[in-house]
C-alpha positions as CSV (number, residue, x, y, z in Angstrom):
1,M,218.4,104.5,20.6
2,N,214.9,102.9,20.2
3,T,214.3,102.8,16.4
4,K,212.8,99.3,16.2
5,N,209.1,99.4,15.5
6,S,209.3,103.2,15.3
7,P,207.3,105.1,12.7
8,A,210.6,105.5,10.8
9,A,211.2,101.8,10.8
10,N,207.9,101.2,9.1
11,P,207.1,104.4,7.1
12,N,204.0,103.0,5.4
13,G,202.5,101.6,8.6
14,Q,202.1,98.2,7.1
15,H,202.1,94.7,8.5
16,G,200.9,92.8,5.4
17,H,198.2,95.4,4.5
18,H,198.1,99.0,3.4
19,R,197.3,101.7,5.9
20,P,196.5,105.4,4.8
21,E,199.4,107.7,5.6
22,P,200.0,111.5,5.4
23,E,200.7,112.8,1.8
24,P,203.0,115.8,0.9
25,V,200.2,118.2,-0.1
26,L,201.5,121.5,1.4
27,D,203.7,123.8,-0.7
28,L,206.1,126.4,0.6
29,K,203.6,129.2,0.8
30,D,201.2,127.0,2.8
31,A,203.9,126.1,5.2
32,I,205.0,129.7,5.6
33,A,201.4,130.7,6.2
34,L,201.1,128.1,8.9
35,V,204.2,129.3,10.7
36,V,203.2,132.9,10.5
37,G,199.6,132.1,11.5
38,I,200.6,130.0,14.5
39,V,203.1,132.6,15.8
40,V,201.3,135.8,15.2
41,G,198.5,135.5,17.7
42,A,196.8,137.6,20.2
43,G,200.0,138.0,22.3
44,I,201.3,140.9,20.1
45,F,198.1,142.8,21.0
46,K,198.3,142.1,24.7
47,L,201.9,141.5,25.9
48,P,204.0,144.5,24.6
49,A,202.8,146.6,27.6
50,L,204.2,144.0,30.0
51,V,207.5,143.9,28.0
52,A,207.7,147.7,28.2
53,S,207.0,147.8,32.0
54,N,209.7,145.2,32.7
55,T,212.4,146.7,30.4
56,G,212.2,150.4,31.4
57,D,213.4,152.1,28.3
58,A,212.8,152.0,24.6
59,A,216.2,150.6,23.6
60,T,216.1,147.7,26.1
61,M,212.5,146.9,25.0
62,M,213.5,146.7,21.3
63,L,216.5,144.6,22.3
64,A,214.2,142.2,23.9
65,W,212.1,141.8,20.8
66,I,215.2,141.4,18.6
67,L,216.7,138.9,21.0
68,G,213.4,136.9,21.0
69,A,213.5,136.7,17.2
70,A,217.2,135.5,17.4
71,I,216.4,132.8,20.0
72,S,213.4,131.6,18.0
73,I,215.5,131.3,14.8
74,L,218.2,129.3,16.7
75,G,215.5,126.9,17.8
76,A,214.1,126.8,14.2
77,L,217.5,125.8,12.8
78,C,217.7,122.9,15.3
79,Y,214.2,121.8,14.5
80,A,214.9,122.1,10.7
81,E,217.7,119.5,11.0
82,L,215.5,117.2,13.0
83,A,212.5,117.5,10.7
84,T,214.5,117.1,7.4
85,A,216.5,114.1,8.7
86,H,213.4,112.4,10.3
87,P,210.2,113.7,8.5
88,N,207.2,112.3,10.3
89,A,203.7,113.4,11.2
90,G,204.5,112.9,14.8
91,G,207.1,115.7,14.9
92,E,208.7,116.0,18.3
93,Y,207.0,112.8,19.4
94,H,209.0,111.0,16.6
95,F,212.3,112.7,17.5
96,L,211.9,111.8,21.2
97,E,210.9,108.2,20.5
98,R,214.0,107.6,18.3
99,A,216.4,109.3,20.8
100,F,215.1,108.4,24.2
101,G,212.7,105.5,23.7
102,G,208.9,105.0,23.6
103,D,208.2,105.9,27.2
104,V,209.5,109.4,26.9
105,A,207.8,109.9,23.6
106,R,204.4,108.6,24.9
107,L,204.7,110.9,27.9
108,F,205.3,113.8,25.5
109,A,202.3,112.8,23.4
110,W,200.2,112.7,26.5
111,A,201.4,116.1,27.5
112,R,200.8,117.6,24.1
113,M,197.3,116.1,23.8
114,T,196.2,117.1,27.3
115,V,198.3,120.2,28.1
116,I,200.3,121.8,25.3
117,A,198.2,121.8,22.1
118,S,194.8,121.6,23.8
119,G,195.8,124.4,26.2
120,S,197.0,126.6,23.4
121,I,193.7,126.1,21.5
122,A,191.8,127.1,24.7
123,I,194.0,130.2,25.1
124,F,193.3,131.4,21.6
125,A,189.6,130.6,22.0
126,F,189.4,132.7,25.2
127,V,191.1,135.6,23.5
128,F,188.7,135.4,20.6
129,A,185.7,135.0,23.0
130,D,186.6,138.2,25.0
131,Y,186.6,140.4,21.9
132,A,183.5,138.6,20.4
133,T,181.7,139.2,23.6
134,A,182.5,142.9,23.5
135,L,180.8,143.1,20.1
136,L,178.0,140.6,20.7
137,P,177.5,139.4,24.3
138,L,175.7,136.1,24.8
139,G,174.7,136.3,28.4
140,E,176.5,135.6,31.7
141,H,178.9,132.9,30.2
142,S,179.3,134.6,26.9
143,S,183.1,134.2,26.7
144,S,182.8,130.4,27.4
145,I,180.1,130.0,24.8
146,W,182.1,131.9,22.1
147,A,185.2,129.9,23.0
148,G,183.4,126.6,22.8
149,L,181.8,127.5,19.5
150,L,185.1,128.5,18.0
151,I,186.7,125.1,18.9
152,V,183.7,123.2,17.5
153,I,183.6,125.2,14.2
154,L,187.3,125.1,13.5
155,T,187.6,121.4,14.3
156,A,184.7,120.8,11.9
157,I,186.4,122.7,9.1
158,N,189.6,120.8,9.5
159,L,187.7,117.5,9.6
160,V,186.5,118.3,6.1
161,G,190.1,117.7,5.0
162,I,193.6,119.2,4.8
163,S,192.8,121.3,1.8
164,A,189.9,123.1,3.6
165,G,192.2,123.6,6.7
166,K,195.1,125.0,4.7
167,A,192.8,127.3,2.6
168,T,191.2,128.7,5.8
169,Q,194.7,129.2,7.3
170,N,196.1,131.1,4.3
171,I,193.1,133.5,4.2
172,L,193.1,134.1,7.9
173,T,196.9,134.7,7.9
174,I,196.6,137.4,5.2
175,V,193.8,139.2,7.0
176,E,195.8,139.0,10.3
177,C,199.0,140.5,8.8
178,L,196.9,143.3,7.2
179,G,195.6,144.0,10.7
180,L,199.1,144.4,12.1
181,V,199.9,146.7,9.2
182,L,197.0,148.9,10.3
183,V,198.6,149.1,13.8
184,I,201.9,150.1,12.2
185,V,200.2,152.8,10.1
186,A,198.3,154.1,13.1
187,G,201.4,154.4,15.2
188,F,203.6,156.1,12.7
189,F,201.1,158.5,11.2
190,F,199.3,159.3,14.5
191,S,202.3,159.5,16.8
192,S,202.2,160.8,20.3
193,P,202.5,164.5,20.7
194,D,204.6,163.9,23.7
195,A,208.2,164.9,22.9
196,Q,209.5,162.4,25.5
197,A,207.7,159.5,23.9
198,T,210.7,157.2,24.1
199,A,212.0,158.5,27.5
200,P,212.8,155.8,30.0
201,L,210.4,155.1,32.8
202,A,210.9,156.6,36.2
203,Q,212.0,153.3,37.6
204,S,214.7,151.5,35.7
205,S,214.4,147.7,35.2
206,S,216.5,145.1,36.9
207,A,218.1,142.0,35.4
208,G,215.3,140.0,36.9
209,A,212.7,142.2,35.3
210,F,214.4,141.8,31.9
211,G,214.3,138.1,32.3
212,L,210.5,138.3,33.0
213,A,210.2,140.5,29.9
214,M,211.8,137.7,27.9
215,V,209.2,135.3,29.2
216,F,206.5,137.5,27.6
217,V,208.5,138.0,24.4
218,L,209.2,134.3,23.8
219,L,205.6,133.5,24.6
220,T,204.6,136.0,21.9
221,Y,207.1,134.3,19.4
222,G,206.0,130.8,20.4
223,G,204.4,128.2,18.1
224,W,206.9,128.0,15.2
225,N,207.9,124.5,16.2
226,D,204.5,123.2,15.1
227,A,205.8,123.2,11.5
228,A,207.7,119.9,12.4
229,Y,204.3,118.1,12.7
230,L,203.7,118.7,9.0
231,S,207.2,117.6,7.9
232,A,205.7,114.5,6.2
233,E,203.0,116.7,4.4
234,I,205.3,119.4,3.0
235,K,206.3,119.1,-0.6
236,N,210.1,119.0,-1.1
237,G,210.4,118.8,2.7
238,H,214.2,118.6,2.6
239,R,214.3,122.2,1.4
240,N,211.0,123.7,2.3
241,I,210.9,122.8,6.0
242,V,213.8,125.1,6.9
243,R,212.7,127.7,4.4
244,S,209.2,127.8,5.9
245,M,210.5,128.2,9.4
246,I,213.1,130.9,8.6
247,W,210.9,132.8,6.2
248,G,208.0,132.6,8.5
249,L,209.9,133.8,11.6
250,S,211.6,136.6,9.6
251,I,208.2,137.9,8.6
252,V,207.0,137.6,12.2
253,A,210.1,139.4,13.5
254,A,209.7,142.2,11.1
255,L,206.1,142.7,12.0
256,Y,206.7,142.5,15.7
257,I,209.6,145.0,15.6
258,L,207.6,147.4,13.5
259,V,204.5,147.0,15.7
260,S,206.6,147.7,18.8
261,L,208.0,150.8,17.3
262,A,204.5,151.9,16.3
263,Y,203.4,151.4,19.9
264,L,206.3,153.6,21.0
265,A,205.5,156.3,18.4
266,G,201.8,156.3,19.2
267,L,201.7,155.9,22.9
268,G,205.1,156.7,24.2
269,M,207.0,154.4,26.6
270,T,205.0,155.5,29.7
271,G,201.7,155.2,27.9
272,L,202.6,151.8,26.5
273,S,203.8,150.4,29.9
274,K,200.5,151.5,31.6
275,S,198.2,150.2,28.9
276,S,196.2,147.0,29.4
277,A,195.3,146.9,25.7
278,P,197.9,148.9,23.7
279,A,196.6,148.1,20.3
280,A,193.1,149.3,21.3
281,D,194.5,152.4,22.9
282,L,196.5,153.2,19.8
283,L,193.8,152.7,17.2
284,G,191.3,154.4,19.5
285,R,193.6,157.5,19.6
286,A,194.0,157.3,15.8
287,W,190.4,156.6,14.7
288,G,188.1,156.8,17.7
289,E,185.3,154.3,17.9
290,T,186.1,153.0,14.4
291,G,189.6,152.2,15.6
292,A,188.2,150.3,18.6
293,A,186.0,148.2,16.4
294,L,188.9,147.5,14.1
295,I,191.1,146.2,16.9
296,S,188.4,143.9,18.1
297,I,188.2,142.4,14.6
298,M,192.0,142.1,14.4
299,V,192.4,140.4,17.7
300,G,189.6,138.1,16.9
301,V,191.2,137.2,13.5
302,A,194.6,136.7,15.2
303,A,193.1,134.3,17.8
304,I,191.1,132.4,15.1
305,T,194.2,132.0,12.9
306,S,196.4,130.6,15.7
307,A,193.6,128.3,17.0
308,N,193.1,127.0,13.5
309,A,196.8,126.3,12.9
310,T,197.1,124.6,16.3
311,I,194.1,122.4,15.6
312,L,195.6,121.5,12.2
313,T,198.9,120.5,13.7
314,G,198.1,119.4,17.2
315,A,196.2,116.2,16.4
316,R,199.2,114.8,14.5
317,T,201.0,113.9,17.7
318,S,197.9,112.1,19.1
319,Y,197.8,110.2,15.8
320,A,201.4,109.1,16.3
321,L,200.7,108.2,19.9
322,G,197.8,106.0,18.8
323,R,200.1,104.1,16.4
324,D,202.6,103.3,19.1
325,W,200.5,102.9,22.4
326,K,197.9,100.2,22.7
327,L,196.0,102.1,25.3
328,F,195.2,104.8,22.7
329,S,195.3,102.8,19.5
330,W,192.0,104.2,18.4
331,L,193.7,107.6,17.9
332,G,196.2,106.1,15.4
333,R,193.7,106.0,12.5
334,W,194.2,108.2,9.5
335,D,191.3,109.2,7.3
336,G,192.9,108.6,3.9
337,E,190.0,110.2,2.0
338,K,190.1,113.5,3.9
339,G,193.8,113.5,4.8
340,V,193.3,114.0,8.5
341,P,193.6,112.1,11.8
342,R,189.9,112.1,12.5
343,N,189.8,110.4,15.9
344,A,192.7,112.4,17.2
345,M,191.0,115.7,16.2
346,F,187.8,114.6,18.0
347,M,189.8,113.9,21.1
348,Q,191.7,117.1,20.9
349,A,188.5,119.1,20.6
350,A,187.0,117.3,23.6
351,I,190.0,118.1,25.8
352,S,190.1,121.7,24.7
353,L,186.4,122.1,25.5
354,G,187.2,120.7,29.0
355,L,189.9,123.3,29.5
356,V,187.4,126.0,28.5
357,A,185.2,124.7,31.3
358,L,188.2,124.8,33.7
359,G,188.9,128.4,32.7
360,T,185.3,129.3,33.2
361,W,185.4,127.8,36.7
362,T,188.5,129.7,37.7
363,R,187.0,132.9,36.1
364,K,190.5,133.6,34.7
365,G,190.4,131.8,31.4
366,F,193.4,133.3,29.6
367,E,195.7,133.5,32.6
368,T,194.9,130.0,33.8
369,M,195.6,128.5,30.4
370,V,199.0,130.3,30.1
371,D,200.0,129.0,33.6
372,Y,198.7,125.5,32.7
373,T,200.8,125.1,29.5
374,A,204.1,126.9,30.1
375,P,206.2,124.6,32.3
376,V,205.3,121.4,30.4
377,F,206.0,123.1,27.1
378,W,209.5,124.2,28.0
379,L,210.4,120.9,29.5
380,F,209.8,119.0,26.3
381,F,211.3,121.8,24.2
382,F,214.5,121.2,26.1
383,L,214.3,117.4,25.6
384,T,213.7,117.8,21.9
385,G,216.7,120.1,21.6
386,M,218.8,117.4,23.3
387,T,217.7,114.8,20.7
388,L,219.9,116.6,18.1
389,F,223.0,115.7,20.2
390,V,221.8,112.1,20.5
391,F,221.4,111.7,16.7
392,R,224.7,113.4,15.9
393,R,226.5,111.0,18.4
394,W,224.7,107.7,17.5
395,E,223.9,108.3,13.8
396,P,226.9,110.2,12.4
397,A,226.5,108.8,8.9
398,A,222.7,109.4,8.7
399,S,221.5,111.6,5.8
400,R,220.9,115.2,7.0
401,P,219.6,117.4,4.1
402,F,220.0,120.3,6.5
403,R,222.7,120.7,9.2
404,V,222.3,123.2,11.9
405,P,225.1,125.8,11.5
406,F,227.8,126.3,14.2
407,Y,227.1,122.9,15.9
408,P,227.3,122.4,18.9
409,V,227.1,126.0,19.9
410,T,223.7,126.7,18.3
411,P,221.8,123.8,20.0
412,L,223.6,124.4,23.3
413,V,222.4,128.0,23.4
414,F,218.9,126.9,22.5
415,C,218.8,124.2,25.2
416,G,220.2,126.7,27.8
417,V,217.3,129.1,27.0
418,C,214.8,126.3,27.4
419,I,216.2,125.5,30.9
420,Y,215.9,129.2,31.9
421,M,212.3,129.4,30.5
422,L,211.4,126.3,32.4
423,Y,212.6,127.9,35.6
424,S,210.8,131.1,34.8
425,S,207.5,129.5,33.9
426,L,207.5,127.8,37.4
427,A,208.7,130.9,39.3
428,Y,206.4,133.5,37.8
429,T,203.2,131.6,37.1
430,G,200.2,130.7,39.3
431,K,198.3,127.6,40.4
432,G,197.5,126.7,36.8
433,A,201.1,125.6,36.4
434,L,200.7,123.0,39.2
435,V,197.6,121.6,37.5
436,G,199.6,121.2,34.3
437,V,202.4,119.5,36.1
438,G,199.8,117.3,37.8
439,V,198.3,116.2,34.5
440,L,201.8,115.4,33.3
441,A,202.3,113.2,36.4
442,V,199.1,111.3,35.6
443,G,200.6,110.6,32.1
444,A,203.8,109.3,33.7
445,I,201.7,106.8,35.8
446,L,199.8,105.7,32.6
447,V,203.1,105.2,30.8
448,L,204.4,103.0,33.6
449,W,201.1,101.1,34.0
450,S,200.5,100.5,30.3
451,P,203.8,100.4,28.4
452,G,202.6,98.1,25.6
453,R,202.9,99.2,22.0
454,A,200.0,99.3,19.6
455,S,199.6,96.7,16.9
456,R,200.1,98.3,13.5
């Protein structure tokens, strides 16, 4: 255990002088809105067709969505114990630092800054840009221009302060969920005339195909763990952290299951599996050109919501990194007046814009960013899950306002899923995954070359 000089050992960040720190300003509804907003992204508008084609029949497809919700909730229970026992703006960084030492934590913070959070922001920006371009093209590089503008504008909003960021998030989340309700209404009230709408596909799926379907399902459910980065900023965190995660994921699961059923009702299993844009096809069938315009707006709002939530939470790890690593000490400055890690947000925006440029160069922006982030994300998801065993073993008497139920089975299942997803993300993705792993390797070299801690 490496708790000396950790954020927990010096919660006020003081060495003879006061240093601004995060304040608990988010209530339960704000935290729930963040969880829902991060998770419900463009994936639910794009990925159900791939899930359908890899499951083969309606029952198996719905099982995949239900299983994805169950796995996500298992992970949320593990994170809830970690976040309530060790609340800190660094989130996973803080857990890894306490359990495995500063080198592992700094490597994670590097990965999150350069790959995970910044890559996710670029993913959402590209999704938004594709639909914005369909409505208002800006020339040859229209998608890249829209993506860059989104990152700049949302970062500027969050730099105004935490209140502006959370207000924007709450409004966007409400609009986003109303959009999914429109998809549900269109599916159930304009159902396919095909009597065999839920008939299985001609080719049944294999076990391997189902595993690939789960890759897409869990990608669609991803992002709930970002609530841990706000653990020090949530009011009554010992109660509201777990509540926000469970309530948020329950809302998401209900929406996803209903939307999947609506796709089946409106398009049929065959139509869904062959669709490149199932929501657009469904609303186009229901309301023609008006429906097509509505889906463009909905997907754009979904992408904006997820990008805003990731910008809000992502810079917290870079802030914690700056506090503990001399090489990046300038990132560890908190703007007490605005309630944001200003320098970390600037750095995050710069890297995200760089990844937009990478996606533009490869001409496969969305796909490249998914490949780039997946392996690194699941590696550190696994390591974070393992910290729970470390804390239970070495800190048995520590205060735990929330304890994960059915320990150790629950975290063991979660960690097993993480290992499988790490394998799948390497086996089924393209060259972008190698770039992400390469960036992680650069971080490992920096950790070995510059292990010194920052002066706080």
